[in-house]
C-alpha positions in Angstrom: 115.6 90.7 98.0 112.2 89.8 96.6 109.3 92.1 96.0 105.8 91.3 95.0 104.4 93.8 92.5 100.7 94.1 92.3 98.5 96.4 90.3 94.9 97.1 89.1 92.8 95.4 91.6 89.8 97.5 90.4 87.5 96.4 93.2 87.8 92.6 92.5 88.1 91.3 96.1 87.9 87.5 95.2 90.9 88.0 92.8 92.8 89.9 95.5 92.2 87.1 98.0 93.4 84.6 95.6 96.6 86.5 95.1 97.1 86.7 98.9 97.0 82.9 99.1 99.5 82.7 96.3 101.9 85.1 97.9 102.1 82.9 101.1 104.6 80.2 99.8 106.5 83.0 97.9 107.1 85.0 101.0 108.2 88.2 99.4 110.2 90.7 101.5 107.7 93.5 100.5 104.7 94.1 98.5 104.0 97.0 96.3 100.6 97.9 94.9 100.8 100.0 91.9 97.5 101.9 91.7 93.9 101.4 90.7 92.6 99.7 93.9 88.9 100.7 93.0 86.4 100.9 90.4 85.4 98.2 87.8 84.1 95.4 90.0 81.7 96.0 92.9 83.9 95.4 95.9 86.1 98.7 96.0 85.2 99.5 99.6 86.1 96.0 100.8 89.4 96.1 98.7 90.3 99.4 100.3 89.9 97.9 103.8 91.8 94.8 103.0 94.7 96.7 101.6 94.6 99.0 104.7 95.2 96.0 106.8 98.4 95.0 105.0 101.9 96.4 105.3 102.2 97.3 101.7 103.7 100.2 99.7 100.8 101.6 97.7 100.6 104.4 95.0 97.5 105.9 93.5 96.2 105.3 89.9 93.9 107.2 87.7 90.9 105.4 89.0 91.7 106.9 92.5 91.7 110.2 90.8 88.3 109.7 89.2 86.9 109.3 92.7 89.0 112.0 94.5 88.3 114.6 91.6 84.5 113.9 91.4 82.4 116.9 92.2 85.4 119.3 92.4 86.9 121.9 90.2 89.7 119.4 89.4 87.3 117.1 87.5 88.4 117.4 83.8 86.2 114.6 82.7 82.7 115.9 83.0 81.8 113.1 85.4 78.6 114.9 86.3 77.2 113.0 83.2 75.4 110.1 84.8 75.0 108.1 81.6 78.8 108.1 81.0 79.9 108.1 84.6 77.0 106.2 86.3 79.4 103.7 87.8 81.5 106.3 89.4 78.4 108.0 90.8 77.4 104.6 92.4 81.1 104.2 93.7 81.2 107.6 95.4 78.1 106.7 97.3 79.8 103.3 98.5 83.0 104.6 99.7 83.1 105.8 103.4 84.9 109.0 104.5 87.8 107.2 106.1 88.2 105.1 103.1 88.3 108.1 100.8 90.8 109.8 103.2 93.1 106.8 102.9 93.1 107.1 99.0 93.7 110.9 99.3 96.9 110.3 101.4 98.4 107.9 98.8 101.4 109.1 96.9 101.3 109.3 93.1 104.7 107.5 92.7 107.6 106.0 94.8 111.2 105.5 94.3 112.5 102.5 96.3 116.0 102.4 97.6 117.0 99.1 99.1 120.5 98.2 100.5 122.6 96.5 97.9 120.0 96.9 95.1 119.5 99.4 92.4 116.5 101.8 93.0 113.0 101.0 91.5 110.9 103.9 90.1 107.2 103.1 90.7 104.3 104.9 89.0 100.9 103.7 87.9 101.6 105.0 84.3 104.7 106.9 84.0 105.8 109.7 86.4 103.6 112.5 86.2 101.2 110.9 83.9 99.0 108.0 85.3 97.2 107.3 82.2 100.3 106.4 80.0 101.3 102.8 80.0 103.2 100.3 77.8 102.5 97.2 75.9 104.5 94.1 75.0 104.5 94.8 71.2 104.9 98.5 71.5 107.9 99.9 69.5 110.9 100.8 71.7 110.8 104.4 70.5 107.3 104.9 71.8 108.2 103.6 75.2 111.5 105.7 75.5 109.7 108.8 74.4 107.4 108.6 77.5 110.3 108.1 79.9 113.3 109.9 79.0 113.3 111.9 82.2 113.2 108.5 84.3 116.8 108.4 85.7 116.2 105.0 87.4 117.1 102.0 85.1 114.1 100.0 86.3 110.7 101.4 86.0 107.5 99.5 87.4 104.4 100.7 85.5 100.8 99.4 85.3 97.5 100.9 83.9 97.4 98.9 80.6 96.4 95.5 82.4 99.0 93.4 80.4 102.1 91.8 81.8 105.3 93.4 80.3 109.0 92.6 80.9 111.3 94.2 78.5 114.5 96.1 78.1 115.0 99.1 76.0 118.3 100.8 75.1 118.8 104.1 73.2 121.3 103.4 70.2 122.0 106.0 67.5 119.1 104.7 65.3 116.5 105.0 68.1 117.9 108.3 69.2 117.4 109.7 65.7 114.0 108.3 65.6 113.1 110.2 68.9 114.4 113.4 67.5 112.6 113.2 64.1 109.1 112.0 65.5 106.6 114.1 67.3 105.3 112.5 70.5 102.8 114.4 72.6 104.0 115.6 75.9 107.4 114.1 75.4 110.0 115.2 77.9 113.2 117.0 76.4 115.5 114.9 74.2 119.3 115.3 74.5 122.4 113.4 73.7 122.6 112.2 77.4 120.1 109.7 76.3 122.6 107.8 74.1 123.2 104.4 75.6 120.7 104.9 78.4 118.8 101.7 79.1 115.7 100.8 81.0 113.9 97.6 82.3 110.3 98.3 82.0 108.0 96.1 84.1 104.3 95.9 84.3 102.9 93.2 86.7 99.7 92.9 84.8 96.1 93.3 86.6 94.9 91.4 89.6 91.3 92.2 89.0 90.7 93.0 85.3 93.6 91.5 83.1 93.3 92.5 79.5 95.8 90.0 77.9 93.2 87.2 77.2 94.2 85.4 80.4 91.4 85.6 83.0 93.7 84.7 86.0 94.7 87.3 88.6 98.0 88.5 87.6 101.1 89.9 89.3 104.9 89.8 89.2 107.7 88.8 91.7 110.9 90.9 91.4 114.2 89.6 92.6 117.6 91.3 92.9 120.1 89.6 90.6 123.6 90.5 89.2 123.8 92.8 86.2 125.1 90.0 84.2 121.8 88.2 84.7 119.4 91.2 84.2 120.6 94.9 83.3 119.3 97.0 86.1 119.7 94.4 88.8 116.2 93.1 88.9 114.5 90.0 87.4 110.8 89.7 87.0 108.9 86.4 87.2 105.2 86.7 86.1 102.5 84.8 87.9 98.8 84.2 87.1 96.4 82.7 89.8 93.1 81.0 88.8 90.1 81.8 91.0 86.3 81.5 91.0 85.1 84.6 89.2 81.5 83.8 89.7 81.0 85.7 93.0 82.5 88.9 91.4 80.4 88.6 88.3 77.1 87.9 90.2 77.9 91.0 92.5 77.4 93.4 89.4 73.6 92.8 89.6 73.3 91.9 93.2 75.0 95.1 94.5 72.9 97.4 91.9 76.2 98.6 90.2 75.1 97.2 86.9 71.8 98.9 86.9 73.5 102.2 88.0 76.4 102.0 85.7 74.7 101.4 82.4 76.7 100.7 79.4 80.2 101.2 80.9 79.5 98.8 83.7 78.3 96.3 81.2 81.7 96.6 79.4 83.5 96.2 82.6 81.5 93.0 83.2 82.5 91.7 79.8 86.2 92.4 80.5 86.0 90.4 83.6 84.6 87.6 81.5 86.9 87.8 78.4 90.1 89.5 79.7 89.9 91.5 76.6 89.8 95.3 76.2 86.1 95.4 75.7 85.8 99.2 76.4 88.5 99.9 73.9 87.1 97.5 71.3 83.7 99.4 71.8 85.1 102.7 71.4 87.1 101.8 68.4 84.2 100.3 66.8 82.1 103.4 67.3 84.7 105.7 65.8 85.2 103.5 62.8 81.3 103.6 62.2 81.2 107.4 62.6 79.3 107.3 66.0 80.0 109.4 69.1 79.6 106.8 71.8 79.6 109.4 74.6 76.7 111.3 73.0 74.4 108.2 73.6 76.1 105.3 75.1 73.1 103.0 75.4 72.1 103.5 71.8 75.6 103.1 70.6 76.2 99.9 72.6 72.9 98.4 71.3 74.2 99.1 67.7 77.4 97.6 68.5 75.8 94.4 69.9 73.4 94.2 66.9 76.3 94.6 64.4 78.8 92.3 66.2 77.1 89.8 68.3 79.5 90.6 71.1 77.1 90.0 73.9 76.7 86.2 72.6 80.4 86.0 72.4 80.8 87.1 76.0 77.8 84.9 77.3 79.4 81.8 75.8 82.4 82.4 78.0 80.6 83.6 81.1 81.1 81.2 84.1 77.6 82.2 85.2 76.0 80.8 82.2 78.5 78.6 80.2 79.3 75.2 81.4 82.9 74.1 82.2 84.0 77.8 82.5 85.5 79.2 85.7 
């Protein structure tokens, strides 16, 4: 059994189409899309329509909730603020009611039970918290602290836009670390965790990778014996090159860049560099005693003046730089 795992398209239709071409020779038995179909790149409605045409298992991510919660009492982000959430305001106007209804009916997580294979737990972040993800260099204790209530041995996660394929096992030292360290919202810790192990897989991002590789990324999972891979699944990571210029040009052509302001500019930069531009910007603002959300435009201008980040990005932008795709 082979399953293609995709995540974090973020409205990038050219990247999705490139992955669809790459899947043809692989011929997976099923395809799973682990959240964040929308928001980030200007083709979210077209991505929704394309995914709806396909016989895929799909779960919601946090960006689906930004859209679904907008203008309701469930909105905890204050997204009425057009300066911070201008791109979301623009997106809400683009998505048609039938497309929104499709997103509303998606599950938040899935557990897949296949004949002759161990189950797969699938959540955009971790079960119950879609904004919690993992990284390749993250300490084992930090990962385990977030998934102690996951009974399945293989967890498919996304959200961080980096490819992850790692095994974590709770030995006595790690168990003591969990007991003696405070982790926010940590599930209960008890001795049944000793000798528990998990295979944690993140397929990376189709549309906005943040691991320095600008290619559209996904993973192919195959059932294998326990002796080959604990938990019974082996992951092979894939990265597909594609022409990013139509997606980058669409930021201006569709009006999203003008409507979204500073945050949309940072999304654009992420598509160019495959680096966490939003995180880098907010980290810099905190380190320099600035509240970015109080005046995003002004703080971004200060950031550019101090770091020259705009020049760094432009030198790598395929719309401007030669020999860059």
